[in-house]
LODOVEX-230865 format. One line per field, with one value per residue (C-alpha): residue number from 1; x, y negated, z negated; residue in one letter. Coordinates in pm, whole numbers, plus 32768, in hexadecimal, padded with zeros to 4 digits. Example, Ala and Ser with C-alpha at 12.3 -4.5 7.8 and 13.67 -1.06 7.14 Angstrom:
LODOVEX-230865
i = c(1,2)
xx = c(84CE,8557)
yy = c(81C2,806A)
zz = c(7CF4,7D36)
aa = c(A,S)
***
This chain:
LODOVEX-230865
i = c(1,2,3,4,5,6,7,8,9,10,11,12,13,14,15,16,17,18,19,20,21,22,23,24,25,26,27,28,29,30,31,32,33,34,35,36,37,38,39,40,41,42,43,44,45,46,47,48,49,50,51,52,53,54,55,56,57,58,59,60,61,62,63,64,65,66,67,68,69,70,71,72,73,74,75,76,77,78,79,80,81,82,83,84,85,86,87,88,89,90,91,92,93,94,95,96,97,98,99,100,101,102,103,104,105,106,107,108,109,110,111,112,113,114,115,116,117,118,119,120,121,122,123,124,125,126,127,128,129,130,131,132,133,134,135,136,137,138,139,140,141,142,143,144,145,146,147,148,149,150,151,152,153,154,155,156,157,158,159,160,161,162,163,164,165,166,167,168,169,170,171,172,173,174,175,176,177,178,179,180,181,182,183,184,185,186,187,188,189,190,191,192,193,194,195,196,197,198,199,200,201,202,203,204,205,206,207,208,209,210,211,212,213,214,215,216,217,218,219,220,221,222,223,224,225,226,227,228,229,230,231,232,233,234,235,236,237,238,239,240,241,242,243,244,245,246,247,248,249,250,251,252,253,254,255,256,257,258,259,260,261,262,263,264,265,266,267,268,269,270,271,272,273,274,275,276,277,278,279,280,281,282,283,284,285,286,287,288,289,290,291,292,293,294,295,296,297,298,299,300,301,302,303,304,305,306,307,308,309,310,311,312,313,314,315,316,317,318,319,320,321,322,323,324,325,326,327,328,329,330,331,332,333,334,335,336,337,338,339,340,341,342,343,344,345,346,347,348,349,350,351,352,353,354,355,356,357,358,359,360,361,362,363,364,365,366,367,368,369,370,371,372,373,374,375,376,377,378,379,380,381,382,383,384,385,386,387,388,389,390,391,392,393,394,395,396,397,398,399,400,401,402,403,404,405,406,407,408,409,410,411,412,413,414,415,416,417,418,419,420,421,422,423,424,425,426,427,428,429,430,431,432,433,434,435,436,437,438,439,440,441,442,443,444,445,446,447,448,449,450,451,452,453,454,455,456,457,458,459,460,461,462,463,464,465,466,467,468,469,470,471,472,473,474,475,476,477,478,479,480,481,482,483,484,485,486,487,488,489,490,491,492,493,494,495,496,497,498,499,500,501,502,503,504,505,506,507,508,509,510,511,512,513,514,515,516,517,518,519,520,521,522,523,524,525,526,527,528,529,530,531,532,533,534)
xx = c(7FFF,807B,80F8,7FAE,7EDF,7F93,7F76,7E04,7DF7,7EA8,7DEC,7D09,7B8C,7B02,7A38,79DC,7877,77F7,76B5,75A3,74A2,759F,7572,74FA,7486,74E6,74D2,7575,74C4,74D4,7544,75DC,7763,773D,7801,7727,77E4,7950,78C2,785B,79B5,7A6A,79B9,79EB,7B52,7B8F,7ACD,7BBC,7A6D,7B52,7C0F,7D1E,7CB9,7BC0,7CD2,7D59,7C66,7C00,7D8F,7D74,7BEA,7C7F,7D46,7C74,7B0A,7B6D,7B56,7C78,7D8E,7E63,7DEC,7CA5,7B78,7AAF,795F,79A5,7993,7808,77DB,77E8,76F2,77C1,76BE,76F2,7898,7861,77A9,7821,76DB,760B,74FA,7496,7490,75C0,75D3,7714,7709,785E,789C,796B,79E5,784A,777C,7707,7692,75B0,75EF,7536,75F8,74B2,74B8,749A,7430,72E1,7265,72A8,71E3,711B,7292,72B3,719A,71B6,72E2,7214,712C,71ED,72DE,72F5,73E4,7420,7584,750D,7652,769A,7790,7820,785F,76FD,763A,74C1,7423,72B0,7335,738A,7256,718D,7242,7211,70A9,70A0,718F,70A7,6F58,6FFD,6FF9,719B,71F0,7357,7412,755C,75CA,7700,77C2,78A7,79C6,7A44,7BA0,7B0C,7AB2,7BC1,7B4F,7A8B,79B2,78DD,7865,7838,7738,76A8,762D,75D9,7503,7424,73E8,7398,7275,7206,71CA,710B,6FC3,7045,705B,71B5,720B,734B,7449,75FB,76AC,7802,7907,798F,7A76,7A25,7B43,7C30,7BC6,7B9B,7AA5,7A17,7AFC,7BD6,7BD9,7C5B,7D83,7CFA,7BAC,7C4E,7B13,7A0C,79D5,78E6,78FD,7973,7893,78FF,78F2,779F,7714,77B2,76CC,757F,744C,734C,727B,70FD,7167,7176,7004,7013,6F70,6E41,6CDB,6D06,6CA5,6CEE,6C88,6C45,6CE8,6C6F,6B9C,6CA4,6BC6,6CA2,6BF4,6A86,6B07,6BCA,6B12,6C0D,6C11,6D33,6DDF,6EF2,6EAD,6EAD,6E8F,6E96,6EE8,6DFF,6DE2,6D39,6BF8,6BCF,6A63,6A4C,6946,694A,68EB,6845,673B,67A8,675C,682C,68FD,6A44,6BB4,6C23,6D5A,6DF6,6ECF,7047,711F,71C5,70EA,6FE7,7032,6FEF,6FCE,6FC6,7009,6FD3,70E3,70C4,6FFC,6F3E,6DF4,6CE5,6BC0,6AB6,699E,6886,6836,6820,67F0,692B,6A1E,6AFF,6ADA,6A19,6AEE,6B3C,6B25,6B3C,69D3,6A50,6B03,6A4F,6A64,68F0,685C,6885,67E1,681C,69B6,6A5E,6B70,6CE3,6D2A,6EA5,6E43,6F34,6EC3,6EC6,6D42,6CC2,6BBD,6A6E,6924,6836,6945,6950,6A90,6AEC,6B49,6C1E,6C19,6D21,6C86,6B2A,6AC2,69C8,68FC,6969,6895,6925,6831,68CC,6A21,6A49,6B72,6CE7,6E07,6EB2,703B,70FE,700B,6F4A,6E0F,6CD2,6C6E,6B19,6B41,6A86,6B9A,6CAE,6DD7,6F1E,6FC2,6EB2,6E32,6CAB,6BD8,6AA0,6989,692C,6821,6842,6774,67C2,6810,696E,6A20,6A8F,6BC0,6B53,6CC0,6D9E,6ECD,6E48,6ED1,6E09,6C9E,6CFB,6D64,6D39,6D78,6C7A,6CAD,6C3E,6B31,6BB4,6D0C,6D80,6E50,6E69,6DB7,6DA2,6E5D,6D68,6D51,6BF1,6BCE,6A9F,6AE3,6ABC,69BC,68DA,6975,688C,6740,6782,67B9,6677,6548,649B,6501,63C9,63C9,653D,64AF,632B,6297,614A,5FFC,5F1A,5DBE,5D12,5E27,5D80,5C2E,5C27,5D89,5EC4,5E99,5EAD,5E52,5CE6,5C8A,5CB5,5BBA,5AC3,5ABC,5A77,598D,5904,58F6,5823,56EB,56CE,56C3,5587,550D,55C2,5513,53CF,53EE,5482,5349,5236,5318,52D4,5185,513C,520C,51CC,533A,5427,558E,54DA,5481,55E8,5661,55A7,5631,57BB,5797,570E,57FF,5916,5870,588E,59EA,5A6A,59CE,5A6D,5B8D,5B86,5AF3,5BFE,5B8B,5BBC,5CB7,5C5A,5C29,5D09,5BB1,5B83,5CDF,5D1C,5E71,5ED7,5EBC,5DAB,5C9B,5AFE)
yy = c(8000,7E9E,7DB7,7CC1,7DDE,7E57,7CE0,7D07,7E2F,7E0E,7C9A,7CE3,7CB8,7B20,7B6F,7C7C,7C54,7AEC,7AA5,7B87,7A61,79FB,7AB9,7A38,7B45,7AB7,7B4E,7AED,7AEA,7A8C,7AE8,7BDD,7C02,7AAE,7B3A,7BB7,7CB3,7C3C,7AEC,7BF7,7CB3,7B80,7B12,7C70,7C6B,7AF5,7B6A,7C6A,7D7E,7E4B,7F66,7FC4,8124,8092,7FC8,80A2,817B,7FD2,7FDE,815D,80F6,7F97,805E,8146,8081,7F2B,7E06,7D16,7DD3,7E03,7D17,7DB3,7DA6,7D83,7DC1,7F1B,7EF4,7EE7,7F7B,80DA,81BD,8249,81D7,8052,80CE,8139,8036,7F0A,7E73,7E94,7F72,7FAE,7ECC,7F00,7E77,7E2C,7DEB,7C99,7B98,7A5B,799D,7943,79F6,7B58,7BB3,7C8C,7C77,7CDD,7CF8,7D1F,7DA6,7C71,7D2C,7D0A,7E69,7E7B,7D48,7E1B,7E3F,7CB8,7C8B,7DBB,7CEB,7BA5,7C49,7C32,7B06,799F,7930,793F,7927,78DA,7929,78AE,78D2,778E,77D8,7853,7777,77AF,78F0,795D,7A39,794A,7869,79B6,7A26,78D2,78C7,7A00,79AC,787A,7953,79F3,7906,78F2,7751,7754,7745,7770,7732,77ED,775C,7877,78B1,7743,77C8,7813,76AF,761A,75B5,74B3,73CF,7349,74A5,74DF,7391,740C,753C,74BE,73CA,74A4,758F,7483,73E3,759F,75C2,745D,7506,761E,75A5,75F4,7569,7584,758A,75AF,7588,7625,7687,77CD,78D4,79F1,7AB2,79CD,7962,77FE,775F,786F,78A2,775C,7642,763B,7571,75A1,74C1,739B,72F4,73B3,7382,7428,7579,76A6,77D9,7895,7765,76D8,7833,77F6,76D1,76EA,76EA,77B2,776F,77B2,7914,7900,7964,799A,782A,7880,7905,7A72,7B9E,7D01,7DEE,7F43,8039,8156,81BD,8254,8335,843B,8482,8468,834F,8281,81D2,80ED,8022,8004,7F67,7E3B,7CE7,7C43,7AAC,79FD,7A66,7B33,7B61,7C50,7B7E,7AEA,7B02,7B6C,7BD7,7D06,7CD5,7CD5,7D3B,7BF8,7C7D,7C13,7CD6,7C8B,7D2D,7E01,7E37,7E4A,7FC5,7FEB,8104,807F,7FEF,7EF9,7D90,7C3C,7BAD,7C2B,7B71,7B7B,7C85,7D77,7EBA,7EF8,7FB9,7EE7,7F62,7EAD,7E57,7EF6,7FF5,7F73,8015,7FC7,80AD,807E,7F9C,7EA4,7D49,7CF5,7B8B,7A4F,79B0,789E,7915,78B5,7A3E,7A44,7B79,7B8F,7C8D,7B9B,7B53,7A5C,7ABD,7A54,7BB7,7C26,7D6B,7E64,7FC3,7FE8,800F,7EB6,7E53,7DD3,7D69,7E52,7F58,7FE9,8020,805E,7F24,7F3B,7E03,7E06,7F63,7F79,800C,8004,7FF6,7EE3,7E6F,7D5D,7C96,7B98,7B42,79A3,797D,79C4,792A,78AA,790D,77F6,76BC,7761,7710,77AD,7846,793C,7AC1,7BEB,7CA0,7CAC,7D6A,7DBF,7C95,7BD3,7ACB,7A75,7A18,7B0A,7B2D,7C67,7D13,7DEB,7F27,7ECE,7D42,7D28,7C37,7B43,79F3,7897,7828,7866,78EC,7A0B,7B0D,7C32,7C03,7B34,7BE5,7D3A,7E4E,7F1B,80A9,8128,8227,833A,8339,82C6,81B9,8057,7F8F,7DEB,7D61,7C33,7AF2,7A57,7916,7883,76F2,777C,7852,76D7,7647,7774,7752,75CE,75D1,76C5,75D6,751F,73D5,72FF,73EF,735C,71FE,71E3,70D9,7046,70C4,702A,6FB6,70F8,71F4,7192,71AE,72E8,7392,7400,748E,7611,75FC,767F,750D,74F4,7626,759E,7435,74FA,75E2,7498,73DB,7520,754F,73C2,7355,73AC,731E,71B4,71A3,7223,70DE,7032,706F,7025,6EB0,6E3D,6E84,6DB2,6C9C,6CCF,6C61,6D65,6CDE,6D15,6E79,6EB6,6E05,6EF4,7026,6FCF,6F5D,70D8,715F,70B6,706A,7209,726E,70DB,70F8,7271,71DB,7106,71D8,72C5,7405,743D,7557,76A1,76EF,783F,7913,78A2,7966,7AEE,7B6D,7C5D,7DDF,7D21,7E0B,7D87)
zz = c(7FF9,8047,7F21,7F4A,7F39,7E07,7D94,7DBD,7D12,7BC6,7BB5,7AAC,7AF1,7AD7,79D4,78FC,7836,7911,780A,785D,78C1,79A1,7AC4,7C12,7D2B,7E83,801E,8128,8297,83FF,855C,85F4,856C,84D2,83BC,8295,8249,8258,81A0,8048,8087,8076,7F47,7E78,7F03,7E7B,7D2E,7CAC,7D0B,7DE1,7D59,7D6D,7E2A,7EC1,7FA8,7FD9,808E,8116,81CC,8243,82AF,833E,8456,84C0,84A2,84B6,85A2,852A,85A1,8485,8397,82A7,8304,81A2,827F,8237,80D0,811C,825B,81CA,82CE,83EA,84C9,846F,8483,85D6,8627,85B3,84DD,83BA,83BF,8252,812C,8042,7F23,7E3E,7CCE,7C8B,7B97,7B7B,7A2F,79F8,7AAC,7B1D,7C44,7D0D,7E74,7FAF,80FC,8229,838E,847A,85B5,85E0,85DE,8459,8420,833A,827A,823B,81B8,80D7,8064,8020,7F53,7E15,7E6F,7DF6,7EDA,8037,80E6,826E,8328,848C,8592,85BC,873C,8767,8677,8621,86AA,86D2,85C8,851D,84EC,84A2,83B0,831D,8320,825C,816D,8122,8146,803D,7F5F,7F37,7F3F,7EF0,8055,8082,8248,8257,8378,83D8,84D7,84BA,8526,866D,86A3,862E,84CF,8597,84A6,85B5,8635,84C3,84B0,861E,8570,841D,8488,85B0,8440,839A,849E,84E8,835B,830E,82C2,8248,80C5,8031,7F29,7F72,80BA,8063,8191,81A1,8287,828A,82FD,823A,830C,82A9,8130,8194,8084,8008,7E9E,7EF8,7FA5,80FA,816F,82E1,826D,81D5,8269,8190,7FED,7FA0,7EBF,7EF3,7F28,7E04,7D2E,7DCC,7D82,7C07,7BD6,7C64,7BD3,7C4D,7B32,7C37,7BEF,7A7E,7A60,78B4,78B4,79A4,78D3,7854,794A,7962,7A6F,79B1,7A5A,793E,783E,7720,766E,75FE,74AA,7444,734F,744A,7581,7635,7788,786C,7955,79A2,791E,7A49,79BF,7885,7721,7609,74B7,7399,7362,7486,7532,76A3,77B6,7883,7A03,7AB0,79A4,78DC,7790,7689,755D,74CB,749F,7385,73C4,74F2,74F7,75A3,75B6,74BF,73A5,7382,7430,7384,74CF,7648,776E,78F1,79AA,786E,785B,7731,76A0,7612,752A,74FB,73BA,746C,756A,7693,7824,7892,79AE,7ACB,7B7A,7AA9,7A13,78AB,78B2,77D3,7773,7850,7956,7ACC,7B4F,7C45,7CA7,7E27,7F29,8048,806E,8162,8165,826C,82EE,835C,8453,843A,8504,866F,865D,8663,8598,861D,85A0,84FF,8487,836D,823E,80F3,8004,7F07,7E45,7D06,7C49,7CED,7E63,7F21,809D,8152,8291,839E,83BD,849A,8500,853F,85C5,85FD,85D7,871A,8625,86D1,86EC,8580,8669,8643,8760,8760,87A2,87AA,870F,8632,86AB,8621,855F,857B,8498,849E,83A9,838B,8279,81F2,814E,8040,7FB7,7E1A,7DB9,7D70,7C50,7D16,7C60,7D1F,7CD5,7E27,7D5A,7CAD,7D81,7CCF,7CDE,7E0D,7EED,7F77,8094,81AD,81B9,82FD,8283,839A,8348,8204,8295,81FE,831F,82A9,8197,813E,8057,7FE6,8040,7F8D,805D,81A5,8169,80AC,81DD,82B1,81D6,8200,83BA,838F,8324,83EF,8435,83B8,828E,823A,824E,81A4,8241,81E2,82E2,83D8,8389,845E,83E4,826E,82F1,83B9,8321,83F0,8515,84C0,8352,82CF,829A,8417,8447,833B,840D,854E,849C,8441,858F,862B,8512,84D4,861C,8678,8543,8540,86C8,8624,8500,8650,8706,85BE,8587,870A,86C5,85C2,85FF,8777,8791,8841,87C2,8673,86AD,8701,85D8,84F3,85B3,85A1,8454,840A,84A3,83EB,82AD,8201,8290,821C,80CF,80AC,80EE,7FC4,7E95,7E3E,7DA2,7C32,7BAA,7B8C,7A42,7991,79F0,7B58,7BA3,7BC8,7BAC,7C83,7BD7,7B0D,7A9D,7ADE)
aa = c(M,S,D,A,L,L,A,V,A,E,A,P,P,A,A,I,A,P,R,A,D,S,L,L,R,F,F,T,C,G,S,V,D,D,G,K,S,T,L,I,G,R,L,L,Y,D,T,G,S,V,F,E,D,Q,L,E,A,L,E,R,D,S,K,K,F,G,T,Q,G,D,N,L,D,F,A,L,L,L,D,G,L,S,A,E,R,E,Q,G,I,T,I,D,V,A,Y,R,Y,F,S,S,K,T,R,A,F,I,V,A,D,T,P,G,H,E,Q,Y,T,R,N,M,A,T,G,A,S,T,A,E,L,A,I,I,L,I,D,A,R,K,G,I,L,P,Q,T,M,R,H,S,Y,I,V,S,M,L,G,V,R,H,I,V,L,A,V,N,K,M,D,L,V,D,F,S,K,A,V,F,D,R,I,V,A,E,Y,R,A,A,M,S,E,L,G,F,E,S,I,I,S,I,P,L,S,A,R,D,G,D,N,I,A,T,P,S,K,R,T,P,W,Y,H,G,P,T,L,L,G,H,L,D,T,V,D,P,S,F,A,D,R,S,D,A,A,F,A,M,P,V,Q,W,V,N,R,P,N,L,D,F,R,G,F,A,G,T,I,A,S,G,K,L,R,P,G,D,E,I,M,V,L,P,G,A,R,K,S,R,V,T,R,I,V,T,S,D,G,D,L,P,E,A,G,A,G,Q,A,V,T,L,T,L,A,D,E,V,D,C,S,R,G,D,V,L,A,A,T,L,H,R,L,T,P,R,R,A,L,T,A,R,V,L,W,M,I,D,E,P,M,T,A,G,R,E,Y,I,I,Q,H,A,T,A,S,A,N,A,H,V,A,T,L,H,Y,V,I,D,I,E,S,F,V,Q,K,P,A,D,A,L,A,M,N,Q,I,G,L,V,S,L,T,C,D,K,P,L,I,V,A,R,D,R,G,D,R,E,L,G,S,F,I,L,I,D,R,L,T,N,Q,T,A,A,L,G,V,I,D,L,D,A,A,S,A,L,E,A,A,A,M,P,A,D,S,A,T,P,H,S,P,G,I,F,T,R,I,A,G,A,P,G,S,P,E,R,A,R,F,R,Q,E,L,M,V,G,A,P,L,A,A,A,L,G,L,L,A,W,A,I,S,A,S,L,P,A,G,I,A,V,A,L,A,D,I,V,A,R,P,A,L,R,A,T,V,K,P,A,P,A,S,P,D,D,T,I,D,P,G,A,G,I)
***
């Protein structure tokens, strides 16, 4: 082994025991050959997270499979499948743990090829930050846009825009500034809270762990420096209201009955009042049980068993929640969906929906539109093809407990499963704002802006209403009587205009009088409820 490898192998890890509350989950994404695996491999190498035997294997594999000549190919630390090494691409998601002096990290290396977009979405589903790589020679590509939209859809709000392979464009500041400006303009509507742009050479380590002398014009943080200090506070669900989907009813004997699950949000103590959804039955927590004994308090992310003061009907798929939690039982869902299988989605199809610990049968009611991934424009479509993203309305055969907070991944997202093949067909994120917008768009224009009806409408009733039908009936019955009264008035007064006036007054007076007199409200005894015996 070379002296450089020995020096790294003998160096102690950058951190042995970082704080337990400082874990950051992030992932890399981007187009094919943007350098995602190389970047993560270099991070592992520069933080001393690669051990001596791994370095020896890397040196051997770099000579056999590497694409960097006599240099180490850091991508081989992540690409372990034989198919990945043969083709030089990432196919499956690879997770690695490493640490710095202040923080621990779990990083997911996700594929860039369009065919494996579903694997990229899997890696993004648990991440708090995304590193989006762009090849400085190629700029923004369609897969860059697709991955960015999926990142936004899944609730990741912190982005590192890593402009990689700067060594191949002579570390040009103009190239870097152009790519950053184009990306920020393209992503202006996706709602990212922060976009930090860093010029990199993942192969050579420029601006990875130490500032590069080849970018004197760049004065921002290194990649590792930013990862050490970023605060993904949006991912902390401990301050939200308590909610826990029930995974299992723990009944080991006659004297114990508890409800097991992982707390999705909030904190809980014995004595707190909770409700069981969807029935909204209330009770109080008596114990918080774990394998290590009872706890005085539990928070988001902890797996616990709760015992309640009352005997309540609660089973897998129900949700235990704080009494003030904004959770809504819904059968009709509107969601943004990433389609993952070859057979397209069409309206009328049936799937199994898995939402938290609950499952139900779901009917695709409407495919509203598909997102054009290059412009984010909404386009009408009859089907949703593989790797396309669209807005759909689903109808379930039983109510599901849906969070109103878009940051709640546990109760705000789901997967669709093909009923015949059992494949995961789609990943979906419930969008209550889109549902409200669709309802408002479907509302008739005159109902959105109330106006005072005209005199004829007040007398005769609105078109198609029961009042208008009664008015027509009154005309048919009252016209002969009005004519008779008119003839009588003509005979008595010997004046034709007087007879006509009496006839018209009789025709108009009755419906006008009915319109001005409001009927008395019905008393309780005047109404009969459905199912009442009479």
